FIDO-966806 format. One line per 10 residues: number of its first residue (from 1); their letters; for each residue x, y, z of C-alpha. Coordinates in nm, 3 decimals, m for minus. Each point is the difference from the previous one (the first is absolute). Layout:
BEGIN
NUM> A> X,Y,Z ~ ...
//
This chain:
BEGIN
1> MINAPRQGVK> 12.419,10.902,12.864 ~ m0.231,m0.293,0.071 ~ 0.136,m0.333,m0.107 ~ m0.336,m0.173,m0.027 ~ m0.070,m0.277,m0.247 ~ m0.118,0.102,m0.346 ~ m0.217,m0.304,m0.072 ~ m0.312,0.072,m0.198 ~ 0.143,0.313,m0.162 ~ 0.161,0.048,m0.341
11> DMTRGNPYRL> 0.313,0.204,m0.062 ~ m0.045,0.147,m0.349 ~ 0.345,0.159,m0.010 ~ 0.168,m0.328,m0.107 ~ m0.069,m0.244,m0.279 ~ m0.159,0.029,m0.344 ~ m0.225,0.310,0.020 ~ m0.249,m0.126,m0.259 ~ m0.052,m0.334,0.170 ~ m0.033,0.172,0.336
21> MIGFALPILL> m0.263,0.243,m0.129 ~ m0.201,m0.272,m0.173 ~ 0.026,m0.223,0.307 ~ m0.118,0.287,0.219 ~ m0.279,0.109,m0.236 ~ m0.160,m0.342,m0.055 ~ m0.113,m0.056,0.360 ~ m0.123,0.360,0.010 ~ m0.197,m0.065,m0.319 ~ m0.164,m0.306,0.147
31> SQIFQQLYNT> m0.069,0.179,0.329 ~ m0.156,0.297,m0.183 ~ m0.218,m0.237,m0.200 ~ m0.141,m0.133,0.323 ~ m0.024,0.347,0.151 ~ m0.195,0.116,m0.303 ~ m0.240,m0.284,0.070 ~ m0.118,0.192,0.308 ~ m0.205,0.267,m0.171 ~ m0.041,m0.195,m0.322
41> ADTLIVGRFL> m0.174,m0.278,0.190 ~ m0.224,0.264,0.160 ~ m0.079,0.150,m0.341 ~ m0.053,m0.328,m0.183 ~ m0.207,m0.175,0.266 ~ m0.204,0.310,0.082 ~ m0.072,0.060,m0.370 ~ m0.106,m0.359,m0.059 ~ m0.212,m0.051,0.314 ~ m0.132,0.349,0.086
51> GTTALAAVSS> m0.031,0.169,m0.342 ~ 0.113,0.314,m0.179 ~ m0.101,0.249,0.272 ~ 0.205,m0.187,0.261 ~ 0.292,m0.026,m0.244 ~ m0.015,0.375,m0.057 ~ 0.001,0.054,0.378 ~ 0.325,m0.197,0.038 ~ 0.150,0.165,m0.309 ~ m0.086,0.350,0.118
61> SGTLIFLLSA> 0.220,m0.037,0.307 ~ 0.316,m0.129,m0.170 ~ 0.165,0.329,m0.091 ~ m0.107,0.154,0.330 ~ 0.162,m0.281,0.199 ~ 0.320,0.052,m0.195 ~ m0.013,0.377,0.055 ~ m0.022,m0.027,0.378 ~ 0.246,m0.288,0.042 ~ 0.252,0.097,m0.270
71> FFIGTAQGAG> 0.192,0.252,0.209 ~ 0.077,m0.247,0.276 ~ 0.089,m0.279,m0.244 ~ 0.233,0.237,m0.185 ~ 0.168,0.096,0.326 ~ 0.054,m0.369,0.080 ~ 0.178,m0.029,m0.335 ~ 0.224,0.286,0.108 ~ 0.085,m0.191,0.316 ~ 0.088,m0.297,m0.220
81> VVISRYFGAG> 0.255,0.214,m0.186 ~ 0.163,0.095,0.331 ~ 0.013,m0.362,0.116 ~ 0.139,m0.120,m0.334 ~ 0.263,0.272,0.000 ~ 0.137,m0.091,0.343 ~ m0.030,m0.371,m0.070 ~ 0.210,0.047,m0.314 ~ 0.253,0.202,0.201 ~ 0.019,m0.274,0.266
91> DEEKVSLAIH> m0.121,0.229,0.283 ~ m0.228,m0.240,0.184 ~ m0.051,0.227,0.301 ~ m0.163,0.263,m0.221 ~ m0.196,m0.273,m0.178 ~ m0.155,m0.087,0.337 ~ m0.070,0.365,0.085 ~ m0.164,0.054,m0.339 ~ m0.220,m0.309,0.038 ~ m0.127,0.100,0.346
101> TNVAFGLVAG> m0.058,0.362,m0.103 ~ m0.193,m0.123,m0.303 ~ m0.220,m0.222,0.217 ~ m0.070,0.291,0.238 ~ m0.098,0.219,m0.296 ~ m0.228,m0.277,m0.131 ~ m0.187,m0.028,0.330 ~ m0.068,0.373,0.009 ~ m0.098,0.004,m0.368 ~ m0.238,m0.296,0.039
111> ALLTVVGVAL> m0.184,0.166,0.289 ~ m0.026,0.331,m0.186 ~ m0.124,m0.161,m0.320 ~ m0.271,m0.190,0.189 ~ m0.144,0.319,0.148 ~ 0.023,0.204,m0.322 ~ m0.134,m0.276,m0.226 ~ m0.302,m0.085,0.213 ~ m0.091,0.362,0.076 ~ 0.029,0.144,m0.352
121> TPYLLRWMNT> m0.156,m0.288,m0.196 ~ m0.342,0.150,m0.090 ~ 0.135,0.348,m0.073 ~ 0.271,m0.122,m0.235 ~ m0.229,m0.237,m0.190 ~ m0.256,0.276,m0.057 ~ 0.277,0.234,m0.113 ~ 0.096,m0.264,m0.257 ~ m0.349,0.018,m0.158 ~ m0.078,m0.357,0.105
131> DPAVLPEAIE> m0.334,m0.112,m0.142 ~ m0.270,0.038,0.273 ~ m0.117,m0.355,m0.073 ~ 0.350,m0.125,0.081 ~ 0.083,0.229,0.292 ~ m0.146,m0.194,0.299 ~ 0.185,m0.323,m0.084 ~ 0.317,0.191,m0.090 ~ 0.002,0.168,0.343 ~ m0.045,m0.340,0.168
141> YFRYYFMGSM> 0.285,m0.159,m0.192 ~ 0.234,0.295,0.047 ~ m0.055,0.034,0.376 ~ 0.048,m0.368,0.074 ~ 0.317,m0.002,m0.211 ~ 0.154,0.291,0.188 ~ m0.084,m0.150,0.337 ~ 0.280,m0.241,m0.089 ~ 0.249,0.270,m0.100 ~ 0.250,m0.104,0.266
151> AMVMYNTLRS> 0.036,m0.347,m0.152 ~ 0.044,0.142,m0.351 ~ 0.258,0.263,0.098 ~ 0.198,m0.233,0.227 ~ 0.008,m0.277,m0.258 ~ 0.146,0.243,m0.258 ~ 0.246,0.129,0.261 ~ 0.124,m0.347,0.092 ~ 0.011,m0.114,m0.361 ~ 0.215,0.302,m0.089
161> VLNSLGDSRR> 0.246,m0.110,0.271 ~ 0.027,m0.350,m0.145 ~ 0.028,0.123,m0.360 ~ 0.265,0.258,0.087 ~ 0.214,m0.281,0.143 ~ m0.039,m0.195,m0.323 ~ m0.254,m0.248,0.141 ~ m0.288,m0.021,m0.247 ~ m0.078,m0.369,0.063 ~ m0.166,0.022,0.340
171> PLIYLIISSV> m0.246,0.276,m0.098 ~ m0.102,m0.230,m0.287 ~ m0.074,m0.289,0.234 ~ m0.196,0.221,0.238 ~ m0.205,0.151,m0.281 ~ m0.086,m0.338,m0.147 ~ m0.144,m0.100,0.337 ~ m0.195,0.321,0.053 ~ m0.124,0.022,m0.361 ~ m0.145,m0.349,0.010
181> LNVGLDLLFV> m0.165,0.095,0.328 ~ m0.139,0.318,m0.156 ~ m0.159,m0.182,m0.293 ~ m0.147,m0.260,0.235 ~ m0.149,0.265,0.228 ~ m0.141,0.191,m0.300 ~ m0.174,m0.311,m0.125 ~ m0.132,m0.072,0.349 ~ m0.115,0.351,0.093 ~ m0.123,0.121,m0.340
191> GLLRWGVWSA> m0.071,m0.314,m0.201 ~ m0.148,m0.228,0.266 ~ m0.126,0.226,0.280 ~ m0.080,0.301,m0.225 ~ 0.097,0.244,0.274 ~ 0.051,0.287,m0.242 ~ 0.281,0.219,m0.130 ~ 0.134,0.084,0.347 ~ 0.089,m0.365,0.061 ~ 0.242,0.004,m0.295
201> AVATVVSQAV> 0.191,0.279,0.176 ~ 0.003,m0.205,0.321 ~ 0.147,m0.297,m0.190 ~ 0.278,0.222,m0.134 ~ 0.079,0.146,0.342 ~ 0.019,m0.343,0.166 ~ 0.233,m0.126,m0.274 ~ 0.227,0.304,0.027 ~ 0.018,m0.050,0.376 ~ 0.117,m0.358,m0.054
211> SMVLCLVHLT> 0.278,0.125,m0.233 ~ 0.106,0.255,0.259 ~ 0.014,m0.256,0.281 ~ 0.205,m0.245,m0.207 ~ 0.254,0.273,m0.088 ~ 0.017,0.108,0.363 ~ 0.058,m0.354,0.127 ~ 0.297,m0.037,m0.235 ~ 0.146,0.344,0.074 ~ m0.009,m0.055,0.377
221> RKHHIYTISA> 0.225,m0.305,m0.021 ~ 0.306,0.043,0.218 ~ 0.363,0.045,m0.100 ~ m0.048,0.138,m0.351 ~ 0.090,0.342,m0.135 ~ m0.368,0.063,m0.073 ~ m0.131,m0.105,0.343 ~ m0.278,0.231,0.122 ~ m0.015,0.053,0.375 ~ m0.300,0.175,0.158
231> RKIKFDGPIL> 0.222,0.203,0.234 ~ 0.200,0.136,m0.296 ~ m0.303,0.126,m0.194 ~ 0.045,0.375,0.017 ~ 0.097,0.294,m0.217 ~ 0.372,0.052,m0.048 ~ 0.039,0.365,m0.098 ~ 0.276,m0.018,m0.265 ~ m0.140,m0.321,m0.152 ~ m0.354,0.142,m0.006
241> KEILRYGIPG> 0.136,0.306,m0.179 ~ 0.154,m0.225,m0.266 ~ m0.316,m0.206,m0.036 ~ m0.208,0.315,m0.047 ~ 0.258,0.143,m0.239 ~ m0.034,m0.300,m0.231 ~ m0.355,m0.099,0.093 ~ m0.198,0.324,m0.006 ~ 0.067,0.065,m0.371 ~ m0.115,m0.357,m0.074
251> GVQNSVIGFA> m0.304,0.046,0.221 ~ m0.086,0.332,m0.163 ~ 0.054,m0.157,m0.341 ~ m0.242,m0.282,0.079 ~ m0.250,0.242,0.148 ~ m0.004,0.235,m0.297 ~ m0.044,m0.295,m0.234 ~ m0.284,m0.117,0.221 ~ m0.154,0.348,0.002 ~ 0.019,0.023,m0.378
261> NVIVQSQINL> m0.163,m0.342,m0.031 ~ m0.277,0.111,0.236 ~ m0.065,0.294,m0.234 ~ m0.004,m0.241,m0.295 ~ m0.243,m0.232,0.178 ~ m0.224,0.290,0.102 ~ m0.036,0.087,m0.370 ~ m0.061,m0.362,m0.097 ~ m0.265,m0.028,0.273 ~ m0.196,0.274,m0.181
271> FGQYATAAYG> m0.070,m0.251,m0.279 ~ m0.190,m0.231,0.237 ~ 0.044,m0.327,0.186 ~ 0.084,m0.203,m0.315 ~ 0.298,0.226,m0.067 ~ 0.104,m0.024,0.366 ~ m0.026,m0.379,m0.003 ~ 0.201,m0.017,m0.325 ~ 0.271,0.223,0.147 ~ 0.025,m0.232,0.299
281> AYSKIEGFAF> 0.028,m0.309,m0.219 ~ 0.260,0.164,m0.224 ~ 0.204,0.111,0.302 ~ 0.014,m0.353,0.139 ~ 0.115,m0.141,m0.333 ~ 0.260,0.273,m0.042 ~ 0.114,m0.069,0.354 ~ 0.071,m0.361,m0.091 ~ 0.152,0.096,m0.335 ~ 0.252,0.230,0.164
291> LPINSFTMAI> 0.116,m0.236,0.273 ~ 0.314,m0.116,m0.189 ~ 0.102,0.362,m0.051 ~ m0.065,0.090,0.363 ~ 0.214,m0.296,0.104 ~ 0.293,0.117,m0.207 ~ m0.029,0.359,0.119 ~ 0.019,m0.122,0.360 ~ 0.305,m0.205,m0.093 ~ 0.154,0.308,m0.164
301> TTFVSQNLGA> m0.045,0.209,0.315 ~ 0.149,m0.261,0.233 ~ 0.288,m0.084,m0.234 ~ 0.095,0.362,m0.066 ~ m0.029,0.096,0.367 ~ 0.211,m0.289,0.130 ~ 0.271,0.049,m0.262 ~ 0.023,0.377,0.035 ~ 0.014,m0.052,0.376 ~ 0.302,m0.224,m0.065
311> GAKSRARRGA> 0.150,0.258,m0.240 ~ m0.039,m0.224,m0.308 ~ m0.126,0.263,m0.243 ~ 0.071,m0.174,m0.330 ~ m0.168,m0.316,0.128 ~ m0.303,0.208,0.102 ~ m0.015,0.147,m0.351 ~ 0.015,m0.346,m0.159 ~ m0.286,m0.125,0.214 ~ m0.207,0.311,m0.062
321> RFGIDVSVVL> 0.038,m0.030,m0.377 ~ m0.095,m0.368,0.005 ~ m0.308,0.065,0.215 ~ m0.117,0.283,m0.226 ~ 0.040,m0.211,m0.315 ~ m0.186,m0.298,0.141 ~ m0.282,0.215,0.140 ~ m0.064,0.182,m0.328 ~ m0.002,m0.312,m0.220 ~ m0.220,m0.198,0.240
331> AELIGVAFYF> m0.247,0.287,0.028 ~ m0.046,0.033,m0.375 ~ m0.047,m0.374,m0.049 ~ m0.261,m0.001,0.276 ~ m0.168,0.309,m0.148 ~ m0.038,m0.163,m0.342 ~ m0.149,m0.313,0.158 ~ m0.245,0.211,0.204 ~ m0.104,0.199,m0.309 ~ m0.127,m0.313,m0.176
341> SAPYLIAVFD> m0.139,m0.186,0.302 ~ m0.178,0.296,0.165 ~ m0.361,m0.102,m0.087 ~ 0.042,m0.341,0.160 ~ 0.186,0.125,0.307 ~ m0.250,0.278,0.079 ~ m0.290,m0.242,m0.038 ~ 0.147,m0.222,0.272 ~ m0.087,0.271,0.252 ~ m0.331,0.111,m0.150
351> ATEAVVTYGV> m0.142,m0.120,m0.332 ~ m0.250,0.288,m0.023 ~ 0.036,0.144,m0.350 ~ 0.044,0.361,0.115 ~ 0.268,m0.097,0.253 ~ 0.195,m0.199,m0.261 ~ m0.023,0.285,m0.252 ~ 0.137,0.257,0.244 ~ 0.274,m0.236,0.118 ~ 0.116,m0.096,m0.349
361> THARITSLFY> 0.012,0.365,m0.108 ~ 0.220,0.079,0.298 ~ 0.232,m0.296,m0.065 ~ 0.046,0.072,m0.370 ~ 0.085,0.365,0.062 ~ 0.263,m0.067,0.268 ~ 0.148,m0.350,m0.033 ~ 0.233,0.063,m0.295 ~ 0.166,0.278,0.201 ~ 0.098,m0.225,0.292
371> ALLAFSHAIA> 0.368,0.015,m0.103 ~ 0.001,0.372,0.081 ~ m0.161,m0.056,0.337 ~ 0.257,m0.270,0.078 ~ 0.288,0.225,m0.105 ~ m0.116,0.278,0.231 ~ m0.037,m0.240,0.294 ~ 0.339,m0.159,m0.067 ~ 0.185,0.333,m0.003 ~ m0.191,0.104,0.312
381> AVCRGAGKAF> 0.120,m0.323,0.166 ~ 0.360,0.082,m0.095 ~ m0.038,0.346,0.152 ~ m0.144,m0.136,0.325 ~ 0.277,m0.257,0.030 ~ 0.257,0.274,m0.055 ~ m0.146,0.225,0.268 ~ m0.143,0.239,m0.260 ~ m0.364,m0.046,0.100 ~ m0.079,0.367,m0.058
391> VPMAVMLSVW> 0.044,m0.042,m0.377 ~ m0.286,m0.246,m0.066 ~ m0.215,0.192,0.248 ~ 0.051,0.323,m0.194 ~ m0.060,m0.161,m0.340 ~ m0.313,m0.185,0.106 ~ m0.138,0.294,0.196 ~ 0.033,0.229,m0.301 ~ m0.096,m0.246,m0.276 ~ m0.212,m0.279,0.149
401> CVFRIIYIIV> m0.188,0.232,0.234 ~ m0.006,0.366,m0.105 ~ 0.014,m0.046,m0.378 ~ m0.234,m0.302,0.008 ~ m0.262,0.190,0.199 ~ 0.026,0.306,m0.225 ~ m0.034,m0.221,m0.307 ~ m0.311,m0.172,0.139 ~ m0.168,0.326,0.099 ~ 0.064,0.154,m0.342
411> SMQLVHTIAA> m0.090,m0.310,m0.204 ~ m0.324,m0.056,0.191 ~ m0.099,0.358,m0.069 ~ 0.074,m0.037,m0.371 ~ m0.116,m0.352,m0.091 ~ m0.141,m0.165,0.316 ~ 0.059,m0.360,m0.109 ~ 0.132,m0.281,0.216 ~ 0.265,m0.079,m0.262 ~ 0.154,0.343,0.067
421> VYWAYPITWS> 0.036,m0.095,0.366 ~ 0.167,m0.331,m0.092 ~ 0.252,0.184,m0.222 ~ 0.127,0.188,0.307 ~ 0.214,m0.301,0.086 ~ 0.204,m0.063,m0.319 ~ 0.048,0.374,m0.055 ~ 0.151,0.055,0.345 ~ 0.203,m0.325,m0.015 ~ 0.159,0.128,m0.323
431> ISSVVFLLYY> 0.097,0.335,0.148 ~ 0.146,m0.149,0.319 ~ 0.202,m0.254,m0.201 ~ 0.170,0.277,m0.198 ~ 0.088,0.189,0.319 ~ 0.129,m0.315,0.173 ~ 0.209,m0.098,m0.303 ~ 0.175,0.336,m0.002 ~ 0.069,m0.024,0.372 ~ 0.134,m0.356,m0.026
441> LFSKWQDGFD> 0.232,0.084,m0.287 ~ 0.140,0.333,0.118 ~ m0.007,0.000,0.381 ~ 0.239,m0.156,0.251 ~ m0.268,m0.200,0.180 ~ 0.257,m0.256,0.118 ~ 0.151,0.263,0.234 ~ m0.319,0.024,0.209 ~ 0.147,m0.136,0.323 ~ 0.329,0.190,m0.025
451> AKAQEPPQEE> 0.178,m0.320,0.100 ~ 0.325,0.055,0.187 ~ 0.157,m0.321,m0.120 ~ 0.143,m0.014,m0.348 ~ m0.156,m0.241,m0.242 ~ 0.157,m0.343,0.030 ~ 0.134,m0.161,m0.317 ~ m0.242,m0.234,m0.174 ~ 0.147,m0.347,m0.031 ~ m0.097,m0.190,m0.310
461> TASEEAVPTL> m0.053,m0.360,0.102 ~ m0.186,m0.289,m0.147 ~ m0.291,0.069,0.232 ~ m0.026,0.358,m0.120 ~ 0.015,m0.042,m0.374 ~ m0.158,0.268,m0.211 ~ m0.363,m0.054,m0.090 ~ m0.115,0.192,m0.308 ~ m0.255,0.270,0.072 ~ m0.286,0.096,m0.225
471> SHCDQ> 0.114,0.355,m0.066 ~ 0.296,0.225,0.072 ~ m0.164,0.337,0.043 ~ 0.234,0.104,0.282 ~ 0.327,m0.067,m0.181
//
C-alpha cells in the first residue's frame, strides 16, 4: 500500500452524494464546452470564411473521426473504471499500476490510430458517398487531423486518469487554455491567412497537444498517488486484463455507434453538399446541447465505481438514481429549447436557405426525444461504473447499430427521403431506453465487482441529508 498524498483527488465515497456529483459534473461540463469548441470553431470559421463546400468537407469527416478514435477513447474509459474502483477501495499500489498501464496502452493506440487514419482516409471518405466536389478538401482535413492522433488519444487517456480520481477541475483549466488557443489559431490560419480547410485541422491538433502536455506536467509531479514515472510505463498483465475487460465493451460500443453514424452520414451525403453541411451544423449544436448530460453520465460512472469499490452499494444506487433523474430532465428541457431555436442556430453556421431547411428538419424530428437518449446514456454510465460494460455494448450494438442500419436500408428503399434517415435516431433511442429500463429495474447491477467487503452502514449526518430526486423508478 502506497501512503502517498491524495491532494488534487476527490473521494466520492464520503459526504453528500448529490453535492459531490454536482460538484464533479460542473467542471466537466465547463471543460466539455471548451472541448466542443475545438471542432465547432473549425466548422463555424470554415463555414463563414471558406463557404459551403469547405463546411461540407469538415462536416463529412466528423463521424469518421469518431469511428476511428471511439474504440480507444472507450477503452480509456474502461481504465478509468479500474482506477476509480481501486481508489475507492484504498489500494493505491493498484491505482498506480492501472495509471501506468493505461498510459502505455494510450501510446500504442495513438501510434496505431495515426497510421490507420492517414492511410485509409481517401478510401473511407469515398465509401461514405462523399460528394466529389467536397472530397479533395475533406481528405486534406482528415489526414492533417489524424497526423495529430497521438495528442488526441493521450489527452483523453490522461484526462480519464484525472477524472477517475475525482479531479475534474484541472482538465477544465487545461481545456480553457487550449480552446482559446484553438479559436485564435483558426482565426489566424483560416480567417486571416486563408490557408484552407487543412489549416483548421492543424489548429485543432496543436490545441490538443497543449492540453496533453499540461495534463502530463501535472501527472508527473512527485510524491502523489497519481505520479507518472517514465520507467514505470509498461503493461501490467493482470491490470491490463481488467482494463480490457471493462474497456473493450466500451470501445466496441463507441465504435458500433460510430459505424452506424457513418452509415447514416453516407445516406445523408447522397442528398448533396447542402445536406452534408446541415448535418455537420446540427451535429455541432447537438454536441453542445448534450454537454450537461455527458457531464452527469461521467459523474455517474465515477461515483458508482468508487462506491462499489468501497462496498457501499446503497450509496451507489442513490447516486445512480439522482444522476439518471437529472440527466433526463435536463435533456428534455434542452430539447424543447432546441426545437424552437433551430432556425437561428443552424443559420449561425451557414445561412444558405437549403442548409437551414435541412438542419431545422433534422432538429425538429429528433430534439423532443432527447430525454430518451439521455436515459440510455445514463443507464449505460451506471453499467460501466458497476463493471457491467458488456450490457450497454450489447444493447447499443443490437439497437443503435444493427437495427438502425436495417431500418435505414429498408426505409431508403421504400421512401428515399432524408426525413426517414433522421427518424432513425429517435426510433432507436426509444427501443434502447425500454431495454435499459428493464435491466435497471430487474438486474443486480450493483453486484458487478463482487466486492469482498460487506457494505458499510450509511451514517445519516447533517452533511448527508436527503435531497429529493425527480423520480423514484427504482423503488
